[in-house]
Structure formats: structure tokens, C-alpha cells
PDB file of N, CA, C, O and CB in Angstrom:
ATOM      1  N   UNK A   1       0.898  -1.163   0.003  1.00  0.00           N
ATOM      2  CA  UNK A   1      -0.014  -0.008   0.023  1.00  0.00           C
ATOM      3  C   UNK A   1       0.869   1.283   0.007  1.00  0.00           C
ATOM      4  O   UNK A   1       0.572   2.227  -0.725  1.00  0.00           O
ATOM      5  CB  UNK A   1      -0.985  -0.052   1.323  1.00  0.00           C
ATOM      6  N   UNK A   2       1.917   1.305   0.795  1.00  0.00           N
ATOM      7  CA  UNK A   2       2.804   2.421   0.824  1.00  0.00           C
ATOM      8  C   UNK A   2       3.512   2.678  -0.527  1.00  0.00           C
ATOM      9  O   UNK A   2       3.724   3.815  -0.950  1.00  0.00           O
ATOM     10  CB  UNK A   2       3.807   2.205   1.899  1.00  0.00           C
ATOM     11  N   UNK A   3       3.826   1.666  -1.105  1.00  0.00           N
ATOM     12  CA  UNK A   3       4.524   1.686  -2.462  1.00  0.00           C
ATOM     13  C   UNK A   3       3.571   2.389  -3.489  1.00  0.00           C
ATOM     14  O   UNK A   3       4.007   3.224  -4.282  1.00  0.00           O
ATOM     15  CB  UNK A   3       4.891   0.146  -2.975  1.00  0.00           C
ATOM     16  N   UNK A   4       2.318   2.037  -3.447  1.00  0.00           N
ATOM     17  CA  UNK A   4       1.333   2.676  -4.345  1.00  0.00           C
ATOM     18  C   UNK A   4       1.226   4.144  -4.067  1.00  0.00           C
ATOM     19  O   UNK A   4       1.201   4.970  -4.979  1.00  0.00           O
ATOM     20  CB  UNK A   4      -0.040   2.029  -4.203  1.00  0.00           C
ATOM     21  N   UNK A   5       1.161   4.465  -2.783  1.00  0.00           N
ATOM     22  CA  UNK A   5       1.061   5.919  -2.410  1.00  0.00           C
ATOM     23  C   UNK A   5       2.338   6.654  -2.891  1.00  0.00           C
ATOM     24  O   UNK A   5       2.217   7.724  -3.488  1.00  0.00           O
ATOM     25  CB  UNK A   5       0.882   6.098  -0.812  1.00  0.00           C
ATOM     26  N   UNK A   6       3.442   6.166  -2.674  1.00  0.00           N
ATOM     27  CA  UNK A   6       4.653   6.743  -3.147  1.00  0.00           C
ATOM     28  C   UNK A   6       4.721   6.870  -4.662  1.00  0.00           C
ATOM     29  O   UNK A   6       5.207   7.876  -5.180  1.00  0.00           O
ATOM     30  CB  UNK A   6       5.779   5.951  -2.663  1.00  0.00           C
ATOM     31  N   UNK A   7       4.248   5.884  -5.359  1.00  0.00           N
ATOM     32  CA  UNK A   7       4.167   5.860  -6.831  1.00  0.00           C
ATOM     33  C   UNK A   7       3.251   6.999  -7.306  1.00  0.00           C
ATOM     34  O   UNK A   7       3.578   7.725  -8.245  1.00  0.00           O
ATOM     35  CB  UNK A   7       3.632   4.467  -7.342  1.00  0.00           C
ATOM     36  N   UNK A   8       2.088   7.139  -6.630  1.00  0.00           N
ATOM     37  CA  UNK A   8       1.091   8.193  -6.978  1.00  0.00           C
ATOM     38  C   UNK A   8       1.636   9.582  -6.731  1.00  0.00           C
ATOM     39  O   UNK A   8       1.362  10.477  -7.532  1.00  0.00           O
ATOM     40  CB  UNK A   8      -0.203   8.009  -6.167  1.00  0.00           C
ATOM     41  N   UNK A   9       2.439   9.831  -5.606  1.00  0.00           N
ATOM     42  CA  UNK A   9       2.996  11.027  -5.314  1.00  0.00           C
ATOM     43  C   UNK A   9       4.100  11.370  -6.312  1.00  0.00           C
ATOM     44  O   UNK A   9       4.277  12.531  -6.683  1.00  0.00           O
ATOM     45  CB  UNK A   9       3.469  11.008  -3.950  1.00  0.00           C
ATOM     46  N   UNK A  10       4.801  10.401  -6.718  1.00  0.00           N
ATOM     47  CA  UNK A  10       5.939  10.515  -7.690  1.00  0.00           C
ATOM     48  C   UNK A  10       5.313  10.967  -9.088  1.00  0.00           C
ATOM     49  O   UNK A  10       5.861  11.833  -9.769  1.00  0.00           O
ATOM     50  CB  UNK A  10       6.762   9.053  -7.828  1.00  0.00           C
ATOM     51  N   UNK A  11       4.217  10.377  -9.448  1.00  0.00           N
ATOM     52  CA  UNK A  11       3.484  10.708 -10.712  1.00  0.00           C
ATOM     53  C   UNK A  11       3.053  12.150 -10.667  1.00  0.00           C
ATOM     54  O   UNK A  11       3.241  12.869 -11.648  1.00  0.00           O
ATOM     55  CB  UNK A  11       2.229   9.780 -10.922  1.00  0.00           C
ATOM     56  N   UNK A  12       2.481  12.608  -9.566  1.00  0.00           N
ATOM     57  CA  UNK A  12       2.059  14.010  -9.421  1.00  0.00           C
ATOM     58  C   UNK A  12       3.171  14.881  -9.526  1.00  0.00           C
ATOM     59  O   UNK A  12       3.080  15.879 -10.240  1.00  0.00           O
ATOM     60  CB  UNK A  12       1.377  14.267  -8.160  1.00  0.00           C
ATOM     61  N   UNK A  13       4.313  14.600  -8.841  1.00  0.00           N
ATOM     62  CA  UNK A  13       5.478  15.473  -8.834  1.00  0.00           C
ATOM     63  C   UNK A  13       6.058  15.578 -10.216  1.00  0.00           C
ATOM     64  O   UNK A  13       6.459  16.673 -10.611  1.00  0.00           O
ATOM     65  CB  UNK A  13       6.529  14.973  -7.859  1.00  0.00           C
ATOM     66  N   UNK A  14       6.130  14.509 -10.978  1.00  0.00           N
ATOM     67  CA  UNK A  14       6.622  14.522 -12.331  1.00  0.00           C
ATOM     68  C   UNK A  14       5.795  15.373 -13.240  1.00  0.00           C
ATOM     69  O   UNK A  14       6.320  16.108 -14.077  1.00  0.00           O
ATOM     70  CB  UNK A  14       6.685  13.157 -12.859  1.00  0.00           C
ATOM     71  N   UNK A  15       4.408  15.266 -13.065  1.00  0.00           N
ATOM     72  CA  UNK A  15       3.508  16.237 -13.828  1.00  0.00           C
ATOM     73  C   UNK A  15       3.772  17.630 -13.516  1.00  0.00           C
ATOM     74  O   UNK A  15       3.908  18.447 -14.427  1.00  0.00           O
ATOM     75  CB  UNK A  15       2.058  15.990 -13.550  1.00  0.00           C
ATOM     76  N   UNK A  16       3.855  17.960 -12.294  1.00  0.00           N
ATOM     77  CA  UNK A  16       4.058  19.365 -11.876  1.00  0.00           C
ATOM     78  C   UNK A  16       5.482  19.781 -12.414  1.00  0.00           C
ATOM     79  O   UNK A  16       5.654  20.910 -12.873  1.00  0.00           O
ATOM     80  CB  UNK A  16       3.945  19.527 -10.232  1.00  0.00           C
ATOM     81  N   UNK A  17       6.416  18.928 -12.355  1.00  0.00           N
ATOM     82  CA  UNK A  17       7.722  19.321 -12.923  1.00  0.00           C
ATOM     83  C   UNK A  17       7.627  19.670 -14.388  1.00  0.00           C
ATOM     84  O   UNK A  17       8.216  20.658 -14.828  1.00  0.00           O
ATOM     85  CB  UNK A  17       8.735  18.209 -12.741  1.00  0.00           C
ATOM     86  N   UNK A  18       6.903  18.887 -15.146  1.00  0.00           N
ATOM     87  CA  UNK A  18       6.688  19.040 -16.621  1.00  0.00           C
ATOM     88  C   UNK A  18       6.104  20.363 -16.805  1.00  0.00           C
ATOM     89  O   UNK A  18       6.589  21.082 -17.679  1.00  0.00           O
ATOM     90  CB  UNK A  18       5.762  17.932 -17.245  1.00  0.00           C
ATOM     91  N   UNK A  19       5.081  20.799 -16.067  1.00  0.00           N
ATOM     92  CA  UNK A  19       4.381  22.084 -16.333  1.00  0.00           C
ATOM     93  C   UNK A  19       5.119  23.184 -15.829  1.00  0.00           C
ATOM     94  O   UNK A  19       4.864  24.301 -16.278  1.00  0.00           O
ATOM     95  CB  UNK A  19       3.036  22.128 -15.757  1.00  0.00           C
ATOM     96  N   UNK A  20       6.094  23.024 -14.865  1.00  0.00           N
ATOM     97  CA  UNK A  20       6.880  24.152 -14.381  1.00  0.00           C
ATOM     98  C   UNK A  20       8.155  24.275 -15.224  1.00  0.00           C
ATOM     99  O   UNK A  20       8.516  25.386 -15.611  1.00  0.00           O
ATOM    100  CB  UNK A  20       7.225  23.982 -12.866  1.00  0.00           C
ATOM    101  N   UNK A  21       8.786  23.266 -15.492  1.00  0.00           N
ATOM    102  CA  UNK A  21      10.174  23.320 -16.148  1.00  0.00           C
ATOM    103  C   UNK A  21      10.008  23.517 -17.689  1.00  0.00           C
ATOM    104  O   UNK A  21      10.808  24.214 -18.314  1.00  0.00           O
ATOM    105  CB  UNK A  21      11.025  21.934 -15.852  1.00  0.00           C
ATOM    106  N   UNK A  22       8.976  22.903 -18.275  1.00  0.00           N
ATOM    107  CA  UNK A  22       8.757  23.056 -19.656  1.00  0.00           C
ATOM    108  C   UNK A  22       8.699  24.561 -20.160  1.00  0.00           C
ATOM    109  O   UNK A  22       9.522  25.003 -20.962  1.00  0.00           O
ATOM    110  CB  UNK A  22       7.498  22.346 -19.981  1.00  0.00           C
ATOM    111  N   UNK A  23       7.726  25.264 -19.660  1.00  0.00           N
ATOM    112  CA  UNK A  23       7.698  26.726 -20.046  1.00  0.00           C
ATOM    113  C   UNK A  23       8.963  27.503 -19.679  1.00  0.00           C
ATOM    114  O   UNK A  23       9.394  28.402 -20.402  1.00  0.00           O
ATOM    115  CB  UNK A  23       6.510  27.416 -19.373  1.00  0.00           C
ATOM    116  N   UNK A  24       9.525  27.143 -18.572  1.00  0.00           N
ATOM    117  CA  UNK A  24      10.775  27.814 -18.099  1.00  0.00           C
ATOM    118  C   UNK A  24      11.876  27.666 -19.118  1.00  0.00           C
ATOM    119  O   UNK A  24      12.602  28.604 -19.446  1.00  0.00           O
ATOM    120  CB  UNK A  24      11.248  27.228 -16.742  1.00  0.00           C
ATOM    121  N   UNK A  25      11.969  26.406 -19.617  1.00  0.00           N
ATOM    122  CA  UNK A  25      12.956  26.070 -20.618  1.00  0.00           C
ATOM    123  C   UNK A  25      12.722  26.906 -21.946  1.00  0.00           C
ATOM    124  O   UNK A  25      13.670  27.414 -22.546  1.00  0.00           O
ATOM    125  CB  UNK A  25      12.895  24.526 -20.904  1.00  0.00           C
ATOM    126  N   UNK A  26      11.453  27.017 -22.357  1.00  0.00           N
ATOM    127  CA  UNK A  26      11.185  27.803 -23.513  1.00  0.00           C
ATOM    128  C   UNK A  26      11.621  29.210 -23.358  1.00  0.00           C
ATOM    129  O   UNK A  26      12.279  29.774 -24.232  1.00  0.00           O
ATOM    130  CB  UNK A  26       9.779  27.759 -23.835  1.00  0.00           C
ATOM    131  N   UNK A  27      11.232  29.825 -22.171  1.00  0.00           N
ATOM    132  CA  UNK A  27      11.646  31.200 -21.934  1.00  0.00           C
ATOM    133  C   UNK A  27      13.128  31.472 -21.888  1.00  0.00           C
ATOM    134  O   UNK A  27      13.602  32.505 -22.360  1.00  0.00           O
ATOM    135  CB  UNK A  27      11.081  31.640 -20.704  1.00  0.00           C
ATOM    136  N   UNK A  28      13.911  30.460 -21.267  1.00  0.00           N
ATOM    137  CA  UNK A  28      15.311  30.652 -21.286  1.00  0.00           C
ATOM    138  C   UNK A  28      15.896  30.539 -22.626  1.00  0.00           C
ATOM    139  O   UNK A  28      16.855  31.254 -22.917  1.00  0.00           O
ATOM    140  CB  UNK A  28      15.939  29.735 -20.416  1.00  0.00           C
ATOM    141  N   UNK A  29      15.396  29.690 -23.483  1.00  0.00           N
ATOM    142  CA  UNK A  29      15.828  29.556 -24.846  1.00  0.00           C
ATOM    143  C   UNK A  29      15.602  30.844 -25.659  1.00  0.00           C
ATOM    144  O   UNK A  29      16.486  31.341 -26.357  1.00  0.00           O
ATOM    145  CB  UNK A  29      15.110  28.399 -25.488  1.00  0.00           C
ATOM    146  N   UNK A  30      14.369  31.354 -25.528  1.00  0.00           N
ATOM    147  CA  UNK A  30      14.000  32.664 -26.157  1.00  0.00           C
ATOM    148  C   UNK A  30      14.937  33.754 -25.713  1.00  0.00           C
ATOM    149  O   UNK A  30      15.441  34.498 -26.554  1.00  0.00           O
ATOM    150  CB  UNK A  30      12.546  33.065 -25.804  1.00  0.00           C
ATOM    151  N   UNK A  31      15.197  33.885 -24.411  1.00  0.00           N
ATOM    152  CA  UNK A  31      16.110  34.860 -23.925  1.00  0.00           C
ATOM    153  C   UNK A  31      17.515  34.729 -24.484  1.00  0.00           C
ATOM    154  O   UNK A  31      18.141  35.719 -24.862  1.00  0.00           O
ATOM    155  CB  UNK A  31      16.149  34.790 -22.477  1.00  0.00           C
ATOM    156  N   UNK A  32      17.986  33.542 -24.531  1.00  0.00           N
ATOM    157  CA  UNK A  32      19.311  33.269 -25.073  1.00  0.00           C
ATOM    158  C   UNK A  32      19.360  33.738 -26.516  1.00  0.00           C
ATOM    159  O   UNK A  32      20.298  34.431 -26.911  1.00  0.00           O
ATOM    160  CB  UNK A  32      19.660  31.762 -24.971  1.00  0.00           C
ATOM    161  N   UNK A  33      18.360  33.368 -27.308  1.00  0.00           N
ATOM    162  CA  UNK A  33      18.361  33.761 -28.780  1.00  0.00           C
ATOM    163  C   UNK A  33      18.260  35.301 -28.826  1.00  0.00           C
ATOM    164  O   UNK A  33      18.910  35.890 -29.690  1.00  0.00           O
ATOM    165  CB  UNK A  33      17.107  33.065 -29.615  1.00  0.00           C
ATOM    166  N   UNK A  34      17.515  35.976 -27.985  1.00  0.00           N
ATOM    167  CA  UNK A  34      17.516  37.451 -28.137  1.00  0.00           C
ATOM    168  C   UNK A  34      18.824  38.004 -27.772  1.00  0.00           C
ATOM    169  O   UNK A  34      19.224  38.987 -28.394  1.00  0.00           O
ATOM    170  CB  UNK A  34      16.446  38.105 -27.296  1.00  0.00           C
ATOM    171  N   UNK A  35      19.590  37.456 -26.773  1.00  0.00           N
ATOM    172  CA  UNK A  35      20.865  38.057 -26.498  1.00  0.00           C
ATOM    173  C   UNK A  35      21.861  37.778 -27.611  1.00  0.00           C
ATOM    174  O   UNK A  35      22.714  38.621 -27.888  1.00  0.00           O
ATOM    175  CB  UNK A  35      21.396  37.564 -25.184  1.00  0.00           C
ATOM    176  N   UNK A  36      21.778  36.594 -28.271  1.00  0.00           N
ATOM    177  CA  UNK A  36      22.565  36.267 -29.394  1.00  0.00           C
ATOM    178  C   UNK A  36      22.351  37.337 -30.544  1.00  0.00           C
ATOM    179  O   UNK A  36      23.291  37.923 -31.081  1.00  0.00           O
ATOM    180  CB  UNK A  36      22.207  34.835 -29.859  1.00  0.00           C
ATOM    181  N   UNK A  37      21.113  37.515 -30.843  1.00  0.00           N
ATOM    182  CA  UNK A  37      20.804  38.409 -31.948  1.00  0.00           C
ATOM    183  C   UNK A  37      21.308  39.868 -31.559  1.00  0.00           C
ATOM    184  O   UNK A  37      21.912  40.572 -32.368  1.00  0.00           O
ATOM    185  CB  UNK A  37      19.214  38.381 -32.261  1.00  0.00           C
ATOM    186  N   UNK A  38      21.023  40.258 -30.301  1.00  0.00           N
ATOM    187  CA  UNK A  38      21.417  41.628 -29.864  1.00  0.00           C
ATOM    188  C   UNK A  38      22.939  41.773 -29.932  1.00  0.00           C
ATOM    189  O   UNK A  38      23.439  42.831 -30.312  1.00  0.00           O
ATOM    190  CB  UNK A  38      20.909  41.925 -28.398  1.00  0.00           C
ATOM    191  N   UNK A  39      23.696  40.697 -29.558  1.00  0.00           N
ATOM    192  CA  UNK A  39      25.159  40.858 -29.517  1.00  0.00           C
ATOM    193  C   UNK A  39      25.847  40.518 -30.850  1.00  0.00           C
ATOM    194  O   UNK A  39      27.068  40.606 -30.985  1.00  0.00           O
ATOM    195  CB  UNK A  39      25.734  39.981 -28.419  1.00  0.00           C
ATOM    196  N   UNK A  40      25.021  40.130 -31.819  1.00  0.00           N
ATOM    197  CA  UNK A  40      25.652  39.764 -33.067  1.00  0.00           C
ATOM    198  C   UNK A  40      26.180  41.006 -33.813  1.00  0.00           C
ATOM    199  O   UNK A  40      25.494  42.018 -33.962  1.00  0.00           O
ATOM    200  CB  UNK A  40      24.663  38.993 -33.942  1.00  0.00           C
ATOM    201  N   UNK A  41      27.392  40.875 -34.256  1.00  0.00           N
ATOM    202  CA  UNK A  41      28.003  41.972 -34.933  1.00  0.00           C
ATOM    203  C   UNK A  41      28.131  41.676 -36.422  1.00  0.00           C
ATOM    204  O   UNK A  41      28.932  42.308 -37.110  1.00  0.00           O
ATOM    205  CB  UNK A  41      29.350  42.276 -34.325  1.00  0.00           C
ATOM    206  N   UNK A  42      27.347  40.717 -36.930  1.00  0.00           N
ATOM    207  CA  UNK A  42      27.508  40.308 -38.329  1.00  0.00           C
ATOM    208  C   UNK A  42      27.255  41.445 -39.287  1.00  0.00           C
ATOM    209  O   UNK A  42      27.955  41.564 -40.293  1.00  0.00           O
ATOM    210  CB  UNK A  42      26.581  39.165 -38.652  1.00  0.00           C
ATOM    211  N   UNK A  43      26.302  42.264 -39.015  1.00  0.00           N
ATOM    212  CA  UNK A  43      26.070  43.386 -39.913  1.00  0.00           C
ATOM    213  C   UNK A  43      27.177  44.419 -39.897  1.00  0.00           C
ATOM    214  O   UNK A  43      27.464  45.023 -40.931  1.00  0.00           O
ATOM    215  CB  UNK A  43      24.789  44.042 -39.568  1.00  0.00           C
ATOM    216  N   UNK A  44      27.814  44.641 -38.739  1.00  0.00           N
ATOM    217  CA  UNK A  44      28.879  45.594 -38.650  1.00  0.00           C
ATOM    218  C   UNK A  44      30.148  45.079 -39.353  1.00  0.00           C
ATOM    219  O   UNK A  44      30.860  45.833 -40.016  1.00  0.00           O
ATOM    220  CB  UNK A  44      29.161  45.911 -37.196  1.00  0.00           C
ATOM    221  N   UNK A  45      30.400  43.804 -39.191  1.00  0.00           N
ATOM    222  CA  UNK A  45      31.669  43.260 -39.704  1.00  0.00           C
ATOM    223  C   UNK A  45      31.601  42.828 -41.084  1.00  0.00           C
ATOM    224  O   UNK A  45      32.607  42.345 -41.604  1.00  0.00           O
ATOM    225  CB  UNK A  45      32.117  42.143 -38.909  1.00  0.00           C
ATOM    226  N   UNK A  46      30.476  42.956 -41.760  1.00  0.00           N
ATOM    227  CA  UNK A  46      30.442  42.651 -43.119  1.00  0.00           C
ATOM    228  C   UNK A  46      30.938  43.797 -43.921  1.00  0.00           C
ATOM    229  O   UNK A  46      30.521  44.949 -43.793  1.00  0.00           O
ATOM    230  CB  UNK A  46      29.105  42.267 -43.522  1.00  0.00           C
ATOM    231  N   UNK A  47      31.921  43.385 -44.819  1.00  0.00           N
ATOM    232  CA  UNK A  47      32.526  44.425 -45.676  1.00  0.00           C
ATOM    233  C   UNK A  47      31.929  44.384 -47.026  1.00  0.00           C
ATOM    234  O   UNK A  47      31.581  43.303 -47.503  1.00  0.00           O
ATOM    235  CB  UNK A  47      34.032  44.265 -45.780  1.00  0.00           C
ATOM    236  N   UNK A  48      31.785  45.524 -47.691  1.00  0.00           N
ATOM    237  CA  UNK A  48      31.209  45.538 -48.980  1.00  0.00           C
ATOM    238  C   UNK A  48      32.253  45.117 -49.966  1.00  0.00           C
ATOM    239  O   UNK A  48      33.425  45.479 -49.861  1.00  0.00           O
ATOM    240  CB  UNK A  48      30.642  46.889 -49.312  1.00  0.00           C
ATOM    241  N   UNK A  49      31.793  44.314 -50.966  1.00  0.00           N
ATOM    242  CA  UNK A  49      32.627  43.857 -52.038  1.00  0.00           C
ATOM    243  C   UNK A  49      32.819  44.927 -53.054  1.00  0.00           C
ATOM    244  O   UNK A  49      31.899  45.619 -53.491  1.00  0.00           O
ATOM    245  CB  UNK A  49      32.059  42.645 -52.669  1.00  0.00           C
ATOM    246  N   UNK A  50      34.114  45.025 -53.417  1.00  0.00           N
ATOM    247  CA  UNK A  50      34.482  46.002 -54.449  1.00  0.00           C
ATOM    248  C   UNK A  50      34.739  45.196 -55.703  1.00  0.00           C
ATOM    249  O   UNK A  50      35.490  44.221 -55.730  1.00  0.00           O
ATOM    250  CB  UNK A  50      35.751  46.877 -54.038  1.00  0.00           C
ATOM    251  N   UNK A  51      34.085  45.654 -56.710  1.00  0.00           N
ATOM    252  CA  UNK A  51      34.258  44.932 -58.067  1.00  0.00           C
ATOM    253  C   UNK A  51      35.140  45.806 -58.897  1.00  0.00           C
ATOM    254  O   UNK A  51      35.004  47.028 -58.957  1.00  0.00           O
ATOM    255  CB  UNK A  51      32.840  44.663 -58.848  1.00  0.00           C
ATOM    256  N   UNK A  52      36.099  45.084 -59.568  1.00  0.00           N
ATOM    257  CA  UNK A  52      37.013  45.839 -60.426  1.00  0.00           C
ATOM    258  C   UNK A  52      36.404  45.798 -61.914  1.00  0.00           C
ATOM    259  O   UNK A  52      35.820  44.810 -62.359  1.00  0.00           O
ATOM    260  CB  UNK A  52      38.538  45.193 -60.355  1.00  0.00           C
ATOM    261  N   UNK A  53      36.593  46.890 -62.568  1.00  0.00           N
ATOM    262  CA  UNK A  53      36.084  46.953 -63.894  1.00  0.00           C
ATOM    263  C   UNK A  53      37.248  46.505 -64.886  1.00  0.00           C
ATOM    264  O   UNK A  53      38.445  46.549 -64.599  1.00  0.00           O
ATOM    265  CB  UNK A  53      35.549  48.423 -64.201  1.00  0.00           C
ATOM    266  N   UNK A  54      36.745  46.090 -66.031  1.00  0.00           N
ATOM    267  CA  UNK A  54      37.672  45.811 -67.115  1.00  0.00           C
ATOM    268  C   UNK A  54      38.650  44.709 -66.746  1.00  0.00           C
ATOM    269  O   UNK A  54      39.818  44.773 -67.131  1.00  0.00           O
ATOM    270  CB  UNK A  54      38.424  47.066 -67.493  1.00  0.00           C
ATOM    271  N   UNK A  55      38.191  43.678 -65.993  1.00  0.00           N
ATOM    272  CA  UNK A  55      38.975  42.552 -65.711  1.00  0.00           C
ATOM    273  C   UNK A  55      38.531  41.409 -66.648  1.00  0.00           C
ATOM    274  O   UNK A  55      37.329  41.156 -66.737  1.00  0.00           O
ATOM    275  CB  UNK A  55      38.858  42.175 -64.230  1.00  0.00           C
ATOM    276  N   UNK A  56      39.381  40.755 -67.303  1.00  0.00           N
ATOM    277  CA  UNK A  56      39.024  39.667 -68.218  1.00  0.00           C
ATOM    278  C   UNK A  56      39.129  38.407 -67.481  1.00  0.00           C
ATOM    279  O   UNK A  56      40.173  38.065 -66.924  1.00  0.00           O
ATOM    280  CB  UNK A  56      39.905  39.634 -69.465  1.00  0.00           C
ATOM    281  N   UNK A  57      37.983  37.670 -67.473  1.00  0.00           N
ATOM    282  CA  UNK A  57      37.927  36.321 -66.771  1.00  0.00           C
ATOM    283  C   UNK A  57      37.595  35.315 -67.824  1.00  0.00           C
ATOM    284  O   UNK A  57      36.605  35.466 -68.540  1.00  0.00           O
ATOM    285  CB  UNK A  57      36.834  36.269 -65.574  1.00  0.00           C
ATOM    286  N   UNK A  58      38.422  34.261 -67.940  1.00  0.00           N
ATOM    287  CA  UNK A  58      38.106  33.273 -68.982  1.00  0.00           C
ATOM    288  C   UNK A  58      37.067  32.320 -68.425  1.00  0.00           C
ATOM    289  O   UNK A  58      37.217  31.769 -67.335  1.00  0.00           O
ATOM    290  CB  UNK A  58      39.388  32.494 -69.452  1.00  0.00           C
ATOM    291  N   UNK A  59      36.008  32.140 -69.203  1.00  0.00           N
ATOM    292  CA  UNK A  59      34.952  31.143 -68.705  1.00  0.00           C
ATOM    293  C   UNK A  59      34.995  29.929 -69.537  1.00  0.00           C
ATOM    294  O   UNK A  59      34.142  29.067 -69.330  1.00  0.00           O
ATOM    295  CB  UNK A  59      33.494  31.732 -68.744  1.00  0.00           C
ATOM    296  N   UNK A  60      35.897  29.750 -70.469  1.00  0.00           N
ATOM    297  CA  UNK A  60      36.027  28.599 -71.263  1.00  0.00           C
ATOM    298  C   UNK A  60      36.813  27.525 -70.605  1.00  0.00           C
ATOM    299  O   UNK A  60      37.860  27.743 -69.996  1.00  0.00           O
ATOM    300  CB  UNK A  60      36.615  28.941 -72.517  1.00  0.00           C
ATOM    301  N   UNK A  61      36.242  26.303 -70.757  1.00  0.00           N
ATOM    302  CA  UNK A  61      36.892  25.191 -70.178  1.00  0.00           C
ATOM    303  C   UNK A  61      38.021  24.608 -71.018  1.00  0.00           C
ATOM    304  O   UNK A  61      38.867  23.859 -70.528  1.00  0.00           O
ATOM    305  CB  UNK A  61      35.910  24.175 -69.904  1.00  0.00           C
ATOM    306  N   UNK A  62      38.008  24.998 -72.386  1.00  0.00           N
ATOM    307  CA  UNK A  62      39.044  24.476 -73.254  1.00  0.00           C
ATOM    308  C   UNK A  62      40.300  25.339 -73.149  1.00  0.00           C
ATOM    309  O   UNK A  62      40.204  26.565 -73.097  1.00  0.00           O
ATOM    310  CB  UNK A  62      38.548  24.411 -74.708  1.00  0.00           C
ATOM    311  N   UNK A  63      41.524  24.684 -73.116  1.00  0.00           N
ATOM    312  CA  UNK A  63      42.658  25.463 -73.053  1.00  0.00           C
ATOM    313  C   UNK A  63      43.399  25.464 -74.422  1.00  0.00           C
ATOM    314  O   UNK A  63      43.543  24.453 -75.109  1.00  0.00           O
ATOM    315  CB  UNK A  63      43.522  24.974 -71.941  1.00  0.00           C
ATOM    316  N   UNK A  64      43.853  26.705 -74.746  1.00  0.00           N
ATOM    317  CA  UNK A  64      44.454  26.807 -76.079  1.00  0.00           C
ATOM    318  C   UNK A  64      46.017  26.866 -75.835  1.00  0.00           C
ATOM    319  O   UNK A  64      46.538  27.623 -75.016  1.00  0.00           O
ATOM    320  CB  UNK A  64      43.889  28.133 -76.895  1.00  0.00           C
ATOM    321  N   UNK A  65      46.694  25.988 -76.634  1.00  0.00           N
ATOM    322  CA  UNK A  65      48.163  25.926 -76.529  1.00  0.00           C
ATOM    323  C   UNK A  65      48.862  26.432 -77.708  1.00  0.00           C
ATOM    324  O   UNK A  65      50.092  26.434 -77.742  1.00  0.00           O
ATOM    325  CB  UNK A  65      48.608  24.567 -76.291  1.00  0.00           C
TER     326      UNK A  65
END
């Protein structure tokens, strides 16, 4: 009888744990993502590409000897 009571209490505690820790985990992950985005310097560190004019680039795969 005592084992059944302990098993029932354990089931209730596990359910409560699920409802408490589940949303908390979601909130922590969202907060972490926000800090990553806020601290991201990808936009600042991106350098603009400079294209040179009048540069000849061969696109032919055949080589002339």
C-alpha cells in the first residue's frame, strides 16, 4: 500500500515538474536567442565587396596551346 502511495505522489510530482520546467525552458531559450541576436555584430563586420572593372575572366573550359 505504501509503495502505491509513493508511486502516486511521484507521478504527481513529475507532472508538476513538466508544467513548471517546460515553459521555463522555452523562456530561457528565447532569452538566449534574443541576446545572441542583440550581440551579433554580423552586420557591422560585413565588408562591402568591391568589383574591379575591365577585368578579363576566362569562362571557357578548353585550353589553347
